[in-house]
C-alpha positions as CSV (number, residue, x, y, z in Angstrom):
1,M,1.2,61.2,-63.7
2,I,4.0,59.8,-65.9
3,Y,6.1,58.7,-62.9
4,Q,3.3,56.8,-61.2
5,K,2.0,55.2,-64.5
6,Y,5.3,54.3,-66.2
7,V,8.6,55.2,-64.5
8,K,7.8,53.8,-61.1
9,R,7.1,50.3,-62.5
10,I,10.3,50.4,-64.6
11,L,12.3,51.4,-61.5
12,D,10.6,48.5,-59.5
13,I,11.6,45.9,-62.1
14,T,15.2,47.3,-62.5
15,L,15.9,47.8,-58.8
16,S,14.3,44.6,-57.5
17,G,16.0,42.5,-60.3
18,A,19.4,44.0,-59.3
19,A,18.7,43.5,-55.6
20,I,17.7,39.8,-56.2
21,I,21.1,39.2,-57.9
22,V,23.2,41.2,-55.4
23,L,21.4,39.9,-52.3
24,S,21.1,36.2,-53.5
25,P,24.0,35.1,-51.2
26,V,22.3,36.8,-48.2
27,M,19.0,35.2,-49.1
28,G,20.7,31.8,-49.6
29,V,22.4,31.9,-46.2
30,T,19.2,33.2,-44.5
31,A,17.2,30.3,-46.1
32,I,19.7,27.7,-44.8
33,L,19.6,29.2,-41.3
34,V,15.8,29.3,-41.3
35,K,15.7,25.7,-42.4
36,Q,18.1,24.7,-39.5
37,K,16.5,26.8,-36.8
38,L,12.8,27.0,-37.7
39,G,12.3,24.1,-40.1
40,S,10.3,23.8,-43.3
41,P,8.8,25.4,-45.2
42,V,11.5,28.1,-45.3
43,I,9.2,30.6,-47.2
44,F,6.1,31.8,-45.5
45,K,3.3,32.4,-48.1
46,Q,0.1,34.3,-47.4
47,K,-2.6,35.7,-49.6
48,R,-2.8,39.5,-49.5
49,P,-4.8,42.2,-51.3
50,G,-2.8,44.3,-53.8
51,K,-3.7,47.2,-56.2
52,D,-7.4,47.5,-56.7
53,E,-7.8,44.8,-54.0
54,K,-6.5,42.1,-56.4
55,I,-5.3,39.1,-54.3
56,F,-1.8,37.9,-54.7
57,T,0.6,35.5,-52.7
58,M,3.2,37.4,-50.7
59,Y,6.5,35.7,-49.8
60,K,8.5,36.1,-46.7
61,F,11.1,34.1,-44.7
62,R,9.3,32.4,-41.9
63,T,10.1,33.8,-38.4
64,M,8.0,31.4,-36.2
65,T,8.0,27.7,-35.3
66,D,4.9,25.5,-35.8
67,E,4.7,24.6,-32.1
68,R,1.2,23.5,-31.0
69,D,-0.6,22.7,-27.8
70,E,-2.1,19.3,-26.9
71,K,-5.2,20.1,-28.9
72,G,-3.1,20.7,-32.0
73,E,-3.6,24.4,-32.0
74,L,-0.8,26.8,-32.7
75,L,0.8,28.3,-29.6
76,P,0.7,32.2,-29.2
77,D,3.0,34.2,-31.4
78,S,5.1,35.3,-28.3
79,I,6.1,31.6,-27.8
80,R,6.6,30.6,-31.5
81,L,8.7,33.7,-32.3
82,T,12.2,32.7,-31.4
83,K,15.2,34.9,-30.8
84,F,16.4,34.1,-34.3
85,G,12.9,35.0,-35.7
86,K,13.1,38.3,-33.8
87,M,16.5,39.0,-35.4
88,L,15.1,38.4,-38.8
89,R,12.3,40.9,-38.2
90,S,14.4,43.5,-36.5
91,T,16.8,43.5,-39.5
92,S,14.0,43.1,-42.1
93,L,15.8,40.1,-43.5
94,D,12.5,38.2,-43.4
95,E,11.1,40.5,-46.0
96,L,13.7,39.9,-48.7
97,P,11.6,37.4,-50.6
98,E,9.2,40.2,-51.3
99,L,11.7,41.4,-53.9
100,F,10.2,38.6,-56.1
101,N,6.7,40.0,-55.6
102,I,8.0,43.4,-56.7
103,F,9.7,42.0,-59.8
104,K,6.5,40.1,-60.7
105,G,4.4,43.3,-60.3
106,D,2.4,42.3,-57.2
107,M,4.1,45.0,-55.2
108,S,6.2,48.1,-55.5
109,I,9.4,49.1,-53.6
110,I,7.4,51.9,-52.0
111,G,3.7,51.9,-51.2
112,P,1.3,51.0,-48.4
113,R,2.2,47.7,-46.8
114,P,-0.1,44.8,-47.9
115,L,-2.4,43.8,-45.0
116,L,-4.7,40.8,-44.4
117,I,-7.6,39.9,-46.6
118,Q,-10.0,39.8,-43.7
119,Y,-9.5,43.6,-43.2
120,L,-11.0,44.4,-46.6
121,P,-14.6,44.7,-45.3
122,L,-13.5,46.8,-42.4
123,Y,-12.1,49.8,-44.2
124,N,-14.1,53.0,-44.6
125,E,-14.1,54.8,-47.9
126,Q,-11.0,56.8,-47.1
127,Q,-9.0,53.8,-45.9
128,K,-9.9,51.9,-49.1
129,R,-7.8,54.4,-51.1
130,R,-4.7,52.6,-49.9
131,H,-5.4,50.0,-52.6
132,E,-5.3,52.6,-55.4
133,V,-1.6,51.9,-55.7
134,R,0.6,48.7,-55.5
135,P,1.5,47.8,-51.9
136,G,5.1,48.3,-51.0
137,L,8.1,46.8,-49.3
138,S,8.2,50.0,-47.3
139,G,6.0,53.0,-47.1
140,L,5.2,56.3,-45.5
141,A,3.7,54.7,-42.5
142,Q,6.7,52.4,-42.0
143,V,9.1,55.4,-41.7
144,N,6.7,57.2,-39.4
145,G,6.3,54.7,-36.7
146,R,5.7,51.3,-38.4
147,N,4.1,49.0,-35.7
148,A,4.5,51.7,-33.0
149,I,1.6,53.8,-34.2
150,T,-2.1,53.3,-34.2
151,W,-4.1,51.9,-37.2
152,E,-5.7,55.2,-37.7
153,K,-2.4,57.0,-38.1
154,K,-1.1,54.2,-40.3
155,F,-4.0,54.5,-42.7
156,N,-3.7,58.3,-42.7
157,Y,-0.1,57.9,-43.9
158,D,-1.1,55.3,-46.5
159,V,-3.7,57.6,-48.0
160,E,-1.4,60.6,-47.8
161,Y,1.1,58.6,-49.9
162,V,-1.6,57.7,-52.5
163,K,-2.3,61.4,-52.8
164,K,1.3,62.6,-53.0
165,V,3.2,59.7,-54.7
166,S,6.2,61.1,-56.6
167,F,9.8,60.2,-57.3
168,T,11.1,62.6,-54.7
169,L,8.8,61.1,-52.0
170,D,9.8,57.6,-52.9
171,V,13.5,58.4,-52.6
172,R,13.0,60.1,-49.2
173,I,11.1,57.0,-48.0
174,V,13.8,54.6,-49.3
175,L,16.5,56.6,-47.5
176,R,14.6,56.8,-44.2
177,T,13.8,53.0,-44.5
178,I,17.5,52.2,-44.7
179,I,18.3,54.4,-41.7
180,K,15.5,52.8,-39.6
181,A,16.6,49.3,-40.7
182,F,20.1,49.9,-39.4
183,R,18.8,51.4,-36.2
184,Q,16.2,48.6,-35.9
185,E,13.5,51.1,-34.9
186,D,9.7,50.7,-34.6
187,I,9.8,46.9,-35.0
188,N,7.1,46.0,-32.4
189,A,4.0,47.7,-31.2
190,G,4.9,48.4,-27.6
191,S,5.5,45.2,-25.7
192,E,3.5,43.1,-28.3
193,V,5.3,40.7,-30.6
194,T,3.0,41.6,-33.6
195,M,0.7,44.5,-34.3
196,E,-2.8,44.0,-32.7
197,A,-5.5,43.1,-35.2
198,F,-7.4,45.8,-37.0
199,T,-11.1,45.7,-36.0
200,G,-12.4,48.6,-38.0
201,E,-12.6,52.3,-37.6
202,P,-15.6,54.6,-37.6
203,S,-16.5,56.0,-41.0
């Protein structure tokens, strides 16, 4: 498909580049606030699998402190995630640095969200299809429940996107993402601070 092979990447470069320029003041202020309230480093870096399971470094603004117990082990997420960190997540400001991942070609504006490397051996053949396209800043699963739905439903949406990717679908997802960001919907999975870990699904 011409859109998926050529046009989508051109749009990613153009739109992410423009967004980086326009939103640079917002990212600058956010970085200063993160430094003051949460400390350094300001950017949280983590290895994630991308298209064809190629590993890349994803960038986000940090949302947690580095508080540790007497044994030197990190405290639970619920303690390290501050009110400021929750605000960053609820407004999706923490994900703005991913625009650089999109510009570089690691990610796309729309696609399945990049998950943890340790999940790779746990996917069944159907779930593995989520890596046939570049991971996205937002995706079909994010506008249909995000962290409020089960892993099974999330992967079903990811694979559905891979099968149906098109310009029209991407535009619809972008518009729904903007609406959800303003409404701050589906940020947490129930009462949990972060989505529970994926442990594998039956094939």
